[in-house]
C-alpha positions in Angstrom: 0.0 0.0 0.0 1.4 3.3 -1.0 0.9 4.9 2.4 2.9 8.1 1.5 0.4 9.0 -1.3 -2.8 8.0 0.6 -5.0 11.0 1.4 -7.2 10.5 4.5 -10.8 11.6 3.9 -11.9 14.5 6.0 -15.3 15.4 4.7 -18.3 14.3 2.7 -20.9 16.5 1.1 -24.5 15.7 0.3 -24.4 15.1 -3.5 -27.9 13.8 -4.2 -31.0 12.8 -2.4 -33.9 10.6 -3.0 -36.7 11.6 -0.7 -40.4 11.1 -0.4 -42.5 13.4 -2.6 -45.9 11.7 -2.7 -47.9 10.1 0.1 -51.3 9.9 -1.6 -53.8 12.5 -2.9 -54.0 14.4 -6.1 -51.4 14.3 -8.9 -51.3 16.8 -11.8 -48.9 17.2 -14.7 -48.1 20.6 -16.1 -49.4 21.4 -19.5 -45.9 21.7 -20.9 -45.4 18.1 -19.6 -42.2 19.1 -17.8 -43.3 18.8 -14.2 -45.3 16.6 -11.9 -47.2 18.3 -9.0 -48.0 16.0 -6.0 -49.4 16.5 -2.5 -47.2 15.4 0.4 -48.8 16.3 3.7 -48.7 20.1 4.1 -46.5 20.5 1.0 -46.8 20.5 -2.7 -43.8 18.8 -4.3 -42.8 19.7 -7.9 -40.8 17.1 -9.6 -38.9 17.6 -12.9 -39.7 14.7 -15.1 -36.5 14.5 -17.2 -34.2 14.5 -14.2 -36.4 13.1 -11.5 -35.2 15.8 -9.1 -37.4 17.8 -6.7 -37.0 21.4 -7.9 -39.6 23.1 -5.7 -41.4 22.5 -2.4 -44.3 24.7 -1.5 -45.3 24.4 2.2 -48.3 25.8 4.1 -47.3 28.3 6.8 -49.9 26.8 9.2 -48.6 23.2 8.6 -52.1 22.1 7.7 -52.5 19.2 5.3 -53.4 20.3 1.7 -56.7 18.8 0.7 -56.7 19.8 -3.0 -54.9 21.9 -5.5 -55.0 22.9 -9.1 -52.5 24.3 -11.7 -53.8 26.7 -14.3 -53.7 25.7 -18.0 -51.1 28.4 -18.6 -48.8 26.8 -15.9 -48.5 30.1 -14.1 -50.8 29.9 -11.1 -51.1 27.3 -8.5 -54.0 27.4 -6.0 -54.1 25.2 -2.9 -56.7 24.4 -0.3 -56.0 23.3 3.2 -57.8 22.1 6.3 -57.6 25.6 7.6 -60.3 26.6 5.1 -58.0 28.9 3.2 -57.3 29.2 -0.5 -53.8 30.3 -1.4 -52.5 31.4 -4.8 -48.8 30.7 -5.5 -46.2 31.8 -7.8 -44.8 28.3 -7.7 -41.6 29.1 -9.6 -40.6 31.5 -6.9 -42.3 29.4 -4.1 -44.1 32.6 -3.0 -47.7 33.0 -1.9 -49.2 35.9 -3.8 -52.6 35.9 -2.3 -54.8 34.1 0.2 -58.5 34.2 1.0 -61.1 32.3 2.9 -62.8 29.6 1.0 -66.3 30.4 2.3 -66.9 26.7 2.5 -67.8 25.5 6.0 -65.7 22.4 5.6 -62.5 21.6 3.7 -62.4 21.8 -0.1 -62.3 18.3 -1.7 -61.8 19.2 -5.4 -60.9 22.1 -7.6 -60.2 22.8 -11.3 -59.4 25.7 -13.6 -61.2 26.5 -16.9 -59.3 26.6 -20.1 -58.8 30.4 -19.9 -57.1 30.2 -16.5 -59.5 32.9 -15.2 -62.2 30.8 -13.5 -61.6 28.4 -10.6 -64.2 26.0 -9.3 -64.0 24.5 -5.8 -66.1 21.6 -4.6 -66.5 21.3 -0.8 -67.3 18.6 1.6 -70.5 20.6 2.5 -72.1 19.8 -0.9 -71.6 23.3 -2.4 -69.6 24.4 -5.4 -68.1 27.9 -5.6 -66.7 29.6 -8.7 -64.0 32.3 -8.3 -62.8 35.0 -10.7 -59.1 34.8 -10.2 -58.3 38.0 -12.0 -60.9 40.2 -10.3 -60.6 38.2 -7.1 -64.2 37.6 -6.1 -66.7 34.7 -5.9 -68.9 34.6 -9.0 -71.2 31.6 -8.3 -72.4 29.5 -5.3 -74.0 26.3 -6.7 -76.1 24.3 -4.3 -77.8 21.0 -4.7 -75.2 18.3 -4.5 -75.5 15.8 -1.7 -72.4 15.0 0.3 -68.8 15.6 -0.7 -68.3 17.1 -4.1 -65.2 15.1 -5.1 -65.1 15.8 -8.8 -65.5 19.1 -10.8 -64.6 19.6 -14.5 -65.3 22.5 -16.9 -66.6 21.7 -20.4 -63.6 22.1 -22.7 -65.6 24.5 -24.9 -65.7 27.6 -22.8 -68.5 29.1 -24.9 -70.9 26.6 -23.4 -70.1 27.8 -19.9 -70.9 24.5 -18.4 -69.5 22.8 -15.3 -69.7 19.1 -14.5 -69.6 17.7 -11.0 -70.1 14.5 -9.1 -70.8 13.8 -5.4 -71.8 11.0 -3.1 -75.2 10.5 -4.9 -73.2 8.9 -7.8 -74.8 11.3 -10.3 -73.1 13.7 -12.7 -74.6 17.2 -12.5 -74.3 19.6 -15.4 -74.4 23.3 -14.3 -75.3 26.2 -16.6 -73.1 29.1 -15.3 -75.2 31.7 -17.0 -78.2 30.9 -14.8 -76.4 29.1 -12.0 -78.8 26.2 -12.3 -78.4 22.5 -12.6 -79.7 21.7 -16.1 -79.3 17.9 -16.0 -78.2 15.0 -13.8 -76.6 12.1 -15.7 -77.5 8.9 -13.8 -76.0 5.6 -14.7 -73.4 4.7 -12.0 -74.3 2.9 -8.8 -71.0 3.9 -7.1 -68.8 6.9 -6.8 -67.8 8.5 -10.2 -64.0 8.6 -10.2 -63.1 10.3 -13.5 -64.5 12.2 -16.5 -63.0 12.4 -20.0 -64.3 14.5 -22.9 -64.0 13.4 -26.5 -62.2 15.8 -28.9 -65.5 17.0 -30.5 -66.9 18.0 -27.1 -70.2 16.1 -27.7 -69.2 12.8 -26.0 -68.3 12.2 -22.4 -66.8 9.0 -20.8 -67.3 8.5 -17.1 -65.8 5.8 -14.9 -66.8 4.5 -11.5 -66.0 2.0 -8.8 -69.1 0.0 -9.9 -66.8 -1.7 -12.5 -68.4 0.0 -15.5 -67.6 2.9 -17.8 -70.4 4.9 -19.4 -70.3 6.7 -22.8 -72.6 9.8 -22.8 -74.1 11.8 -25.6 -73.9 15.3 -24.2 -76.2 16.7 -26.9 -79.1 14.4 -26.0 -78.0 13.9 -22.4 -78.4 10.1 -22.8 -76.2 7.0 -22.5 -74.7 5.9 -25.7 -72.9 2.8 -24.4 -72.3 1.1 -21.0 -68.9 -0.8 -21.0 -68.4 -3.4 -18.3 -64.7 -3.5 -17.3 -64.9 -6.0 -14.4 -62.8 -3.9 -12.0 -63.1 -0.7 -10.0 -62.0 2.0 -12.4 -60.1 5.0 -11.0 -59.1 6.8 -14.2 -60.1 7.1 -17.8 -58.4 8.8 -20.7 -59.7 9.3 -24.2 -57.1 8.4 -26.9 -56.3 11.4 -29.1 -57.2 11.5 -32.7 -54.9 11.4 -35.7 -52.4 9.0 -34.2 -51.4 5.5 -35.1 -52.4 3.0 -32.4 -52.6 -0.2 -34.4 -50.0 -1.8 -32.1 -52.7 -1.5 -29.4 -55.3 -3.2 -31.4 -57.0 0.0 -32.6 -58.3 -0.7 -36.0 -61.2 1.7 -36.4 -61.8 5.4 -36.2 -64.3 5.0 -33.4 -63.8 6.5 -30.0 -61.3 4.5 -27.9 -60.4 5.1 -24.2 -57.9 3.7 -21.7 -58.9 2.6 -18.2 -56.8 2.2 -15.1 -58.2 0.3 -12.1 -57.9 -1.9 -9.1 -56.3 -4.8 -10.9 -53.2 -2.8 -11.7 -53.7 -3.1 -15.5 -54.2 -0.7 -18.4 -56.8 -1.6 -20.9 -57.9 0.0 -24.2 -61.6 -0.1 -25.0 -63.6 0.5 -28.2 -66.6 2.6 -27.2 -68.9 1.5 -30.0 -68.6 -2.3 -29.4 -67.6 -2.1 -25.6 -64.8 -4.5 -26.4 -61.3 -4.5 -24.8 -58.8 -4.4 -27.7 -55.5 -4.2 -25.6 -54.3 -5.1 -22.1 -51.0 -3.9 -20.5 -49.9 -5.0 -17.1 -47.4 -3.4 -14.7 -43.8 -4.4 -15.8 -42.3 -7.5 -14.1 -45.3 -7.9 -11.9 -46.4 -11.4 -11.2 -50.0 -12.5 -11.9 -52.6 -11.2 -9.4 -54.6 -13.5 -7.3 -58.2 -12.9 -8.4 -59.7 -12.9 -4.9 -57.2 -10.2 -3.8 -57.3 -8.2 -7.0 -59.3 -5.3 -5.7 -57.1 -5.0 -2.7 -53.7 -5.3 -4.4 -51.3 -2.5 -3.5 -50.3 -2.3 -7.2 -53.8 -1.0 -8.1 -53.9 2.2 -10.2 -55.4 5.3 -8.6 -54.9 7.9 -11.4 -54.5 7.9 -15.1 -53.1 11.2 -16.7 -52.8 12.0 -20.4 -49.7 13.6 -21.8 -50.8 14.3 -25.4 -48.0 16.6 -26.5 -45.4 13.8 -26.1 -47.8 11.0 -26.8 -47.3 9.5 -23.3 -49.4 8.4 -20.4 -48.9 8.6 -16.7 -50.3 6.3 -14.0 -50.2 6.5 -10.2 -50.2 3.3 -8.1 -51.5 2.6 -4.6 -47.8 2.1 -3.6 -47.3 5.8 -4.5 -45.3 5.0 -7.6 -45.7 7.2 -10.8 -45.1 5.4 -14.1 -44.8 7.1 -17.5 -45.6 5.0 -20.5 -44.7 5.7 -24.1 -47.6 5.2 -26.5 -48.5 3.3 -28.6 -46.6 0.3 -27.3 -47.0 1.1 -23.6 -43.3 0.8 -22.9 -42.3 2.1 -19.5 -40.2 5.2 -20.0 -39.7 6.3 -16.4 -40.9 5.3 -13.0 -40.7 7.4 -9.9 -41.1 6.1 -6.3 -43.1 8.6 -4.3 -42.6 7.0 -0.9 -40.0 4.3 0.1 -41.0 3.6 3.7 -38.1 2.4 5.9 -34.8 1.9 3.9 -33.3 -1.4 5.2 -30.4 -1.9 2.8 -28.8 -0.2 -0.2 -25.9 -1.1 -2.5 -24.2 0.4 -5.5 -24.8 -1.5 -8.8 -23.3 -1.4 -12.3 -19.9 -1.1 -13.7 -19.4 2.6 -12.8 -21.8 2.6 -9.9 -24.5 4.1 -12.1 -27.4 2.5 -10.2 -28.3 1.6 -6.6 -30.5 -1.3 -5.5 -32.6 -0.6 -2.4 -34.4 -2.9 0.0 -37.3 -1.2 1.7 -39.9 -2.3 4.2 -41.7 -4.2 1.4 -41.4 -7.3 -0.7 -40.1 -5.4 -3.8 -36.6 -4.4 -4.7 -36.1 -1.0 -6.2 -33.3 -0.2 -8.7 -32.6 3.5 -9.1 -30.7 5.1 -12.0 -28.8 7.8 -10.3 -28.7 10.1 -13.3 -32.5 10.4 -13.6 -33.9 8.9 -10.3 -35.9 6.6 -12.5 -36.7 3.4 -10.7 -37.2 -0.2 -11.8 -39.3 -2.3 -9.3 -38.4 -6.0 -9.0 -41.0 -8.5 -7.8 -40.3 -12.0 -6.6 -40.1 -12.1 -2.8 -43.4 -12.4 -0.9 -42.3 -10.7 2.3 -40.1 -7.9 3.5 -36.6 -7.9 2.0 -33.9 -7.6 4.8 -30.5 -7.6 3.1 -28.7 -7.2 -0.2 -25.1 -7.9 -1.3 -23.4 -7.3 -4.7 -21.0 -9.6 -6.5 -17.6 -8.3 -7.5 -18.3 -7.2 -11.0 -21.3 -5.2 -10.0 -23.9 -6.6 -12.4 -25.2 -9.3 -10.1 -26.6 -9.1 -6.6 -28.4 -11.3 -4.1 -31.3 -10.6 -1.7 -32.9 -12.3 1.2 -36.2 -11.8 2.9 -38.5 -12.7 5.7 -40.1 -15.3 3.4 -37.1 -17.6 4.2 -35.8 -17.4 0.7 -32.9 -15.8 -1.2 -32.6 -14.7 -4.8 -29.9 -13.9 -7.3 -30.5 -11.1 -9.7 -28.6 -10.0 -12.9 -28.7 -6.6 -14.6 -28.3 -6.3 -18.4 -25.4 -3.9 -18.9 -26.9 -2.5 -22.1 -30.6 -2.0 -21.3 -30.3 -1.8 -17.5 -33.1 -4.3 -17.0 -32.8 -6.6 -14.0 -34.0 -10.2 -13.9 -34.0 -12.9 -11.3 -31.8 -15.8 -12.4 -31.7 -18.1 -9.3 -33.6 -18.6 -6.1 -33.2 -20.9 -3.1 -34.9 -21.7 0.1 -34.1 -23.9 3.1 -34.0 -21.8 6.2 -36.7 -22.4 8.8 -37.0 -18.7 9.7 -36.4 -15.2 8.2 -33.1 -14.8 6.4 -31.6 -11.6 7.8 -28.2 -11.4 6.1 -26.5 -12.5 2.9 -22.9 -12.2 1.5 -21.5 -12.9 -2.0 -18.1 -14.3 -2.9 -15.3 -11.8 -3.7 -13.3 -13.8 -6.3 -14.2 -15.5 -9.6 -16.0 -18.5 -8.2 -19.5 -17.5 -7.4 -21.3 -18.7 -4.2 -23.5 -17.2 -1.5 -23.6 -17.3 2.3 -26.8 -16.6 4.2 -27.4 -16.1 7.9 -30.9 -16.6 9.4 -33.0 -16.0 12.5 -33.0 -19.8 12.8 -29.4 -19.4 14.1 -27.8 -21.2 11.2 -25.5 -20.2 8.4 -25.7 -21.8 4.9 -23.3 -21.9 2.0 -25.0 -22.0 -1.4 -23.6 -23.1 -4.7 -25.0 -21.4 -7.9 -26.0 -23.3 -11.0 -23.7 -23.1 -13.9 -24.6 -21.8 -16.4 -27.2 -19.4 -15.2 -30.4 -19.1 -17.3 -30.6 -16.5 -20.0 -33.1 -13.6 -20.0 -36.7 -14.6 -20.3 -36.2 -18.0 -18.7 -37.4 -19.2 -15.3 -34.9 -18.8 -12.4 -32.7 -21.7 -11.6 -32.8 -23.4 -8.2 -29.9 -23.0 -5.7 -29.0 -25.7 -3.2 -27.1 -25.3 0.1 -23.8 -27.1 0.2 -23.0 -26.6 3.9 -25.2 -25.8 6.9 -23.9 -24.9 10.4 -25.6 -23.9 13.6 -23.5 -20.8 14.2 -25.0 -19.0 17.2 -27.4 -19.2 20.0 -29.5 -16.3 18.7 -30.4 -14.6 15.4 -27.5 -14.2 12.9 -27.6 -10.5 12.1 -24.6 -10.3 9.7 -22.3 -12.4 7.6 -19.1 -11.3 5.7 -16.7 -13.1 3.4 -13.0 -12.3 3.4 -11.3 -10.8 0.3 -9.7 -14.2 -0.5 -12.9 -16.2 -0.2 -11.4 -18.5 2.5 -12.9 -17.1 5.7 -16.4 -16.3 6.9 -17.3 -14.0 9.8 -20.7 -14.0 11.4 -22.2 -11.6 14.0 -25.2 -12.4 16.2 -27.6 -11.2 18.7 -25.8 -13.4 21.2 -23.1 -10.6 21.5 -20.4 -12.7 19.8 -18.8 -12.7 16.4 -17.3 -15.9 15.0 -14.7 -16.8 12.4 -15.2 -19.8 10.2 -13.3 -21.6 7.4 -15.4 -21.6 4.3 -13.8 -24.9 3.1 -15.6 -27.0 5.7 -17.4 -24.5 8.0 -15.1 -25.3 10.9 -15.0 -22.8 13.7 -11.6 -21.0 13.9 -12.3 -18.6 16.8 -14.8 -16.5 18.7 -14.6 -12.7 19.3 -16.0 -11.7 22.7 -16.2 -8.2 24.1 -19.4 -6.5 23.1 -22.0 -6.1 25.8 -25.0 -6.2 23.4 -25.9 -7.9 20.1 -23.7 -7.4 17.0 -25.4 -5.8 14.0 -22.6 -5.8 11.4 -19.3 -7.5 10.7 -16.8 -6.4 8.0 -13.3 -7.7 6.9 -10.7 -5.1 6.2 -9.8 -5.0 2.4 -6.0 -4.9 3.2 -5.3 -6.0 6.7 -6.0 -9.2 8.6 -8.5 -7.5 10.9 -12.3 -7.8 11.4 -14.5 -4.9 12.4 -17.7 -5.4 14.4 -20.5 -2.9 15.1 -22.7 -3.5 18.1 -25.9 -2.3 19.9 -23.7 -1.2 22.8 -22.8 1.9 20.7 -19.2 0.8 20.0 -17.1 -0.4 17.1 -14.3 -2.9 17.7 -11.3 -4.0 15.5 -10.1 -7.6 16.1 -7.0 -9.4 15.0 -8.0 -12.6 13.2 -4.8 -14.4 14.2 -5.2 -14.2 18.0 -8.9 -13.0 18.2 -7.8 -10.1 20.4 -9.5 -6.6 20.4 -7.1 -4.2 18.8 -9.1 -0.9 19.0 -12.4 0.3 20.2 -14.2 3.3 18.7 -16.9 5.0 20.8 -19.0 8.0 19.8 -22.5 6.9 18.8 -25.2 7.5 21.4 -27.1 4.4 20.3 -26.7 1.1 18.4 -24.1 1.1 15.5 -26.0 -0.6 12.7 -23.7 -0.5 9.8 -20.0 -0.1 9.1 -17.8 -0.1 6.0 -14.0 0.5 5.3 -12.8 3.4 3.1 -9.5 4.9 2.2 -7.9 1.5 1.5 -8.9 0.1 4.9 -7.4 3.0 6.9 -10.7 4.6 7.8 -14.2 3.5 8.8 -17.6 4.9 8.1 -20.4 4.0 10.5 -24.2 4.6 10.7 -26.2 4.3 13.9 -29.6 4.4 15.5 -29.0 8.0 16.4 -29.3 9.0 12.8 -25.7 9.9 12.5 -23.0 8.9 10.1 -19.4 9.1 11.4 -16.0 9.0 9.7 -13.2 7.4 11.8 -9.4 7.2 11.3 -8.2 3.8 12.5 -4.7 4.8 13.4 -5.6 7.6 15.7 -9.0 6.3 17.0 -10.3 9.7 16.0 -13.8 10.6 14.8 -12.9 12.9 12.0 -16.4 14.1 11.1 -20.0 13.5 12.1 -22.8 13.9 9.5 -26.3 14.7 10.7 -28.6 14.5 7.7 -31.0 11.6 8.7 -33.9 11.9 11.2 -34.0 8.2 12.1 -32.0 5.0 12.2 -29.3 4.6 9.5 -29.9 1.0 8.5 -28.1 1.1 5.1 -24.5 2.2 4.3 -22.3 1.3 1.3 -19.2 2.7 -0.4 -18.7 2.9 -4.1 -16.0 0.8 -5.9 -14.0 4.0 -6.6 -14.2 5.0 -3.0 -15.4 8.5 -3.8 -19.1 8.0 -3.0 -21.1 6.7 -0.1 -24.8 6.0 0.0 -26.9 5.9 3.1 -30.5 4.9 3.7 -32.6 5.5 6.8 -35.9 4.7 8.4 -36.9 8.3 7.6 -37.4 7.1 3.9 -34.5 9.2 2.7 -31.6 7.9 0.6 -28.6 10.3 0.5 -25.6 10.1 -1.8 -22.4 11.5 -0.2 -19.4 12.7 -2.2 -15.9 12.8 -0.9 -14.9 16.5 -1.0 -11.5 16.2 0.8 -9.4 17.1 -2.3 -11.8 19.8 -3.3 -11.6 21.4 0.2 -7.8 21.1 0.2 -7.5 22.8 -3.2 -9.9 25.5 -2.1 -8.0 26.0 1.2 -4.7 26.2 -0.7 -6.1 28.7 -3.2 -7.6 30.7 -0.3 -4.2 30.8 1.5 -2.4 31.9 -1.6 -5.0 34.7 -2.1 -4.6 35.8 1.5 -0.9 36.0 1.2 -1.3 38.1 -2.0 -3.8 40.4 -0.2 -1.4 40.7 2.8 1.3 41.9 0.4 -1.0 44.4 -1.3 -2.2 45.5 2.1 1.3 46.3 3.3 2.0 48.3 0.1 -1.2 50.3 0.5 -0.4 51.1 4.1 3.1 52.2 3.1 1.5 54.4 0.5 -1.1 55.7 3.0 -4.0 54.5 0.8 -6.1 53.7 3.8 -9.5 53.3 2.2 -8.3 50.5 -0.2 -6.2 49.0 2.6 -9.2 48.9 4.9 -11.4 47.3 2.1 -8.8 44.5 1.6 -8.5 43.9 5.3 -12.3 43.5 5.6 -12.4 41.1 2.7 -9.9 38.9 4.5 -12.4 38.7 7.4 -9.6 39.0 9.9 -10.4 41.4 12.8 -6.7 41.8 13.8 -5.7 42.8 10.2 -8.5 45.5 10.2 -7.3 46.6 13.6 -3.8 47.0 12.2 -5.1 49.4 9.6 -7.1 51.4 12.1 -4.0 51.8 14.3 -2.0 53.0 11.3 -4.6 55.6 10.6 -4.7 56.7 14.3 -1.0 57.3 14.3 -1.2 60.0 11.7 -1.2 63.7 12.7 -4.7 64.3 11.5 -5.9 60.9 12.9 -9.5 61.8 13.6 -10.2 63.5 10.2 -8.4 60.7 8.4 -10.4 57.9 10.3 -13.7 59.7 9.7 -13.0 60.2 6.0 -12.0 56.6 5.6 -14.8 54.9 7.5 -17.6 57.0 5.9 -16.5 55.9 2.4 -17.0 52.2 3.2 -19.9 50.3 1.8 -22.7 49.3 4.1 -21.6 45.6 4.3 -18.1 46.8 5.1 -19.4 49.0 7.9 -21.4 46.1 9.2 -18.1 44.1 9.4 -16.3 46.9 11.1 -19.0 47.2 13.7 -18.8 43.5 14.3 -15.1 43.7 14.8 -15.5 46.6 17.2 -17.3 44.2 19.6 -14.1 42.0 19.6 -11.7 44.9 20.0 -13.7 46.4 22.8 -13.2 43.4 25.0 -9.5 44.1 25.2 -8.1 47.1 27.0 -5.2 47.4 24.5 -7.5 47.9 21.6 -10.6 49.4 23.2 -9.5 53.0 22.3 -9.4 52.0 18.6 -12.9 50.5 18.9 -14.2 53.6 20.7 -12.7 55.8 18.0 -14.5 53.8 15.3 -17.7 53.8 17.2 -17.5 57.6 17.7 -17.4 58.1 13.9 -20.3 55.6 13.2 -22.5 56.9 16.0 -21.8 60.6 15.0 -22.6 60.3 11.3 -25.2 57.5 11.2 -28.7 57.8 12.5 -30.1 55.2 14.9 -32.5 54.0 12.1 -29.6 53.4 9.7 -27.6 51.6 12.4 -30.4 49.3 13.3 -30.7 48.2 9.7 -27.3 46.7 9.9 -27.2 43.0 10.2 -27.0 42.0 13.9 -26.7 45.6 15.0 -28.8 45.1 18.1 -26.7 42.2 19.2 -23.4 44.0 18.5 -24.5 47.2 20.4 -25.7 45.1 23.4 -22.3 43.4 23.4 -20.5 46.8 23.5 -22.3 48.2 26.5 -20.9 46.1 29.4 -17.2 46.3 28.3 -17.6 50.0 27.6 -18.9 50.5 31.1 -15.9 48.6 32.5 -13.5 50.7 30.6 -15.2 53.9 31.9 -14.9 52.7 35.5 -11.3 51.8 35.0 -10.4 55.2 33.5 -12.4 56.9 36.3 -10.4 55.1 39.0 -7.1 56.0 37.2 -8.1 59.7 37.0 -9.0 59.7 40.8 -5.6 58.2 41.6 -3.7 60.6 39.4 -5.5 63.6 40.8 -4.8 62.5 44.4 -1.1 62.1 43.5 -1.0 65.5 41.9 -2.7 67.0 45.0 -0.2 65.4 47.4 2.7 66.6 45.2 1.5 70.2 45.2 1.0 70.2 49.0 4.5 68.8 49.5 5.9 71.7 47.4 3.8 74.2 49.3 5.3 73.0 52.6 8.9 73.1 51.5 8.8 76.1 49.1 9.9 79.7 49.9 7.3 81.5 48.0 4.0 79.6 48.4 2.0 82.2 46.6 3.5 81.7 43.1 4.0 77.9 43.1 1.2 77.3 40.6 3.2 79.2 38.0 6.5 77.6 38.8 7.9 74.6 36.9 8.0 71.4 38.8 11.2 71.1 41.0 12.3 67.5 41.2 15.1 68.1 43.7 14.5 66.8 47.3 12.8 69.4 49.4 12.0 67.7 52.6 12.9 64.7 54.7 10.3 62.9 56.8 11.2 61.6 60.3 8.8 59.2 62.0 8.5 58.9 65.8 6.0 56.3 66.9 6.0 57.6 70.5 3.1 59.8 71.5 3.9 63.5 71.7 2.0 66.5 73.0 2.8 69.7 71.2 2.2 72.7 73.6 3.9 75.4 71.7 5.2 76.2 68.3 7.4 79.0 67.4 5.9 81.9 65.6 7.6 81.4 62.2 6.0 78.0 62.1 2.5 79.1 63.0 1.6 80.2 59.5 2.9 76.9 58.1 0.8 75.0 60.6 -2.3 76.9 59.5 -1.5 75.9 55.9 -1.2 72.3 56.9 -4.7 72.0 58.4 -6.0 70.7 55.1 -3.3 68.1 55.0 -4.1 66.6 58.5 -7.0 64.6 57.2 -4.8 62.8 54.6 -1.7 62.2 56.6 -2.9 58.7 57.5 -2.8 57.7 53.8 0.8 58.7 53.4 3.2 55.8 53.5 5.2 56.1 56.7 8.8 55.1 56.6 10.1 52.4 59.0 12.7 53.3 61.5 15.5 51.4 59.7 14.6 53.0 56.4 14.5 56.6 57.6 17.0 59.1 56.3 18.1 60.1 59.9 18.2 58.0 63.0 17.2 60.9 65.2 13.7 60.9 66.8 11.5 63.5 68.3 11.6 64.2 72.0 8.8 62.7 74.0 6.6 64.3 76.7 8.9 63.3 79.7 11.1 66.3 79.0 14.2 64.3 77.8 16.7 66.5 76.0 18.0 65.3 72.7 19.6 67.3 69.9 18.7 70.7 71.4 15.0 69.9 71.8 13.5 70.8 75.2 9.9 70.4 76.2 8.8 70.4 72.6 10.6 73.7 71.8 13.2 74.0 69.1 16.5 75.6 70.1 17.6 78.7 68.4 21.0 77.3 67.6 19.7 74.3 65.7 17.1 76.4 64.0 19.7 78.2 62.1 20.5 75.0 60.2 17.2 73.3 60.2 13.5 74.1 60.7 11.4 71.3 62.2 7.7 71.0 61.9 5.9 68.3 63.9 2.6 67.1 62.5 0.6 64.8 64.8 -1.4 62.2 62.9 -5.0 61.5 63.7 -5.2 58.0 65.2 -7.2 56.2 67.8 -4.0 55.0 69.5 -0.7 56.8 70.3 0.0 59.1 67.4 3.4 58.9 65.7 5.2 62.2 65.1 6.1 63.1 61.6 8.9 65.7 61.6 9.7 67.5 58.4 13.3 68.8 58.2 13.4 71.6 55.7 16.9 72.2 54.5 
């Protein structure tokens, strides 16, 4: 392995997504036949037909389910009705609601349709009334009463000059309303069950109606009579009239009479000749097995809607399984198939030579094969119960599946057409088969693990049957009771010699595939094991458990080499990437995690699913990962590590270049351009550097004001955001305050509040600004006190105290302080000192705050005389001798204290 060139993956990005877009209800195709509109709870999902991608999602603000909708014939307006009894008009291309109004109906709207001019809208309510709306002038034009029960069907006559509206309700009749008089002119009665669909002939004189009473009726609208009743022997949900001037001989159409297509509960499309009531063509769902007659009406593959696409000569059907199929006429070839709802995704694997397809096992008995380019789906029938696991053979065109029906099947995809066919099947387990694994080398065999606690090895028939033939039968070569509980996972080593199995009994086991002999047991997990995987390069085995951990085991001594912990719930699936040096895991917490094995580090966590991640698989080129979850979403992830590294390198090079340009601009004193470049780098310290440069100029305030006011609004927003950061530091707070002064001076409060995040930024500035003000206030108080003391000291020692304020500061020593801690009583002071004592009265209150020198630090060792009358240095009874006073003058200042007051003697030289 070329370890020196291996690049560890650091990030995946969501590349594509297959998500639910239809859960039942109305489906409509745009008149340009480019988009499909579907209801999905409180949303209208708009699907682009040629790509299969969801391009728009229109959601109700009140989160109420949409009961009906209609798209205007000009494809411009979309109107929706919800359970909140509101009608909303949408500009669907912008996903913007342009108008909303009350529906006036007392109960939800059940149906609605536009006329051919896109100006009139008809709404049928559950209260039995029909209301017509002028969309242009925005008012209700008609209120039609007379229907009984829910009005579930409304249609305008295609000839707008007739001004007729057709409706059907619970009474099974078809009412014709004259909009000129607002009267019901006729009730067409023929059906004995709900009328499900109406289709007008091109001439406008013939109407075909279908119902759940298993008949279709052809009406003469001119005479208001029945021309023909056609028994179709199934509940019909949709009817479409074949267009004229087209060749349909492949469908058995041999005359010019009116022909129509029906779609019903048996899941088949039929072409009928109206004149003879004869079925001339039958088309079943592709690859679907024959229906059981007794269960035909209840089959989930029954058709619910049939929609005509005349411009492209196609037909669309909607099944009860929420699948939308598009057929190409006249041969009824399936062109595209979209799956509206997948239910829980239990397993997913890449398929095809270049991983162009994925095969998906959902909580159903069908497999779904998606073409990633178009999201078109092929549904595979064969299993009779929920499919639990899938595995793909080495070449990518064959895969195996197993299900709860105790069977397993082998499937093969045609590389040219992409069609998939079952080529082999086998059964033999006594309980659900929960896991399956395919061989990795040329020899083809399968291994299955079941809930009956056994593991079976299956040999495949050689050769496999060709396309169109019945599947061959597989037989098990070896069977072994492997565990005490369900076998959840099996894996085959890259050399096809070893088999690993993981079970609900909390153990994993290693087997020899030659004779299924047990080689060893891996013990260490505290709960059941959900997945086992062999490393593609090293002789190690990875296991994922319900205890939330992943363990790596050496297959030589069965010891645990590493444990990875990080999921909050069960780890359901793991796979190796980056040539076996990294792991990707999916868990019950809905998270996908990327791990580096060497460092035991979780490199990245991806939170895109809302439920258990059951499915996880890496592509053969190791650049894509697909995940499937119980939230019905399938997400395709793309490795973007190299892209991010390239972007980061380009960004660093750009920043270096900008830094050089910035230095040049500062040198040239082009501050506006320099500030703009600094802001574009989005580096607050770089912007601060420019601000400091500006403030160092002679005309700093004018230059700063001039520069800041020329910035764009977005640049000012950035500077304001940076000021919050600068203001938290005493070293840069003055720069921040200078910038704020300019902004607050020249911008009105209304302008400032329009800045993005302005309120938050200003709130963040207040507490630190208050702290700075308090700090500066304390500093000013201290400096003023120091200045006050200094001035008083000079007054005491100076000769001319009257003019000291005008004198320059004299830094030469003026006085020496002597401290005597003995109490002293001053009874008399000489006259020359009396004036000075008066001047010192203001100082007495602050003497206590002066730092008193210790005895051993004093300039002189002499002390003041005490009250006992001791004579020392010419002092007697507190009086200063005249001899000593020639050299020195002494002033004794008693300090105010509760105890014995020390004497501070000032010797003035």
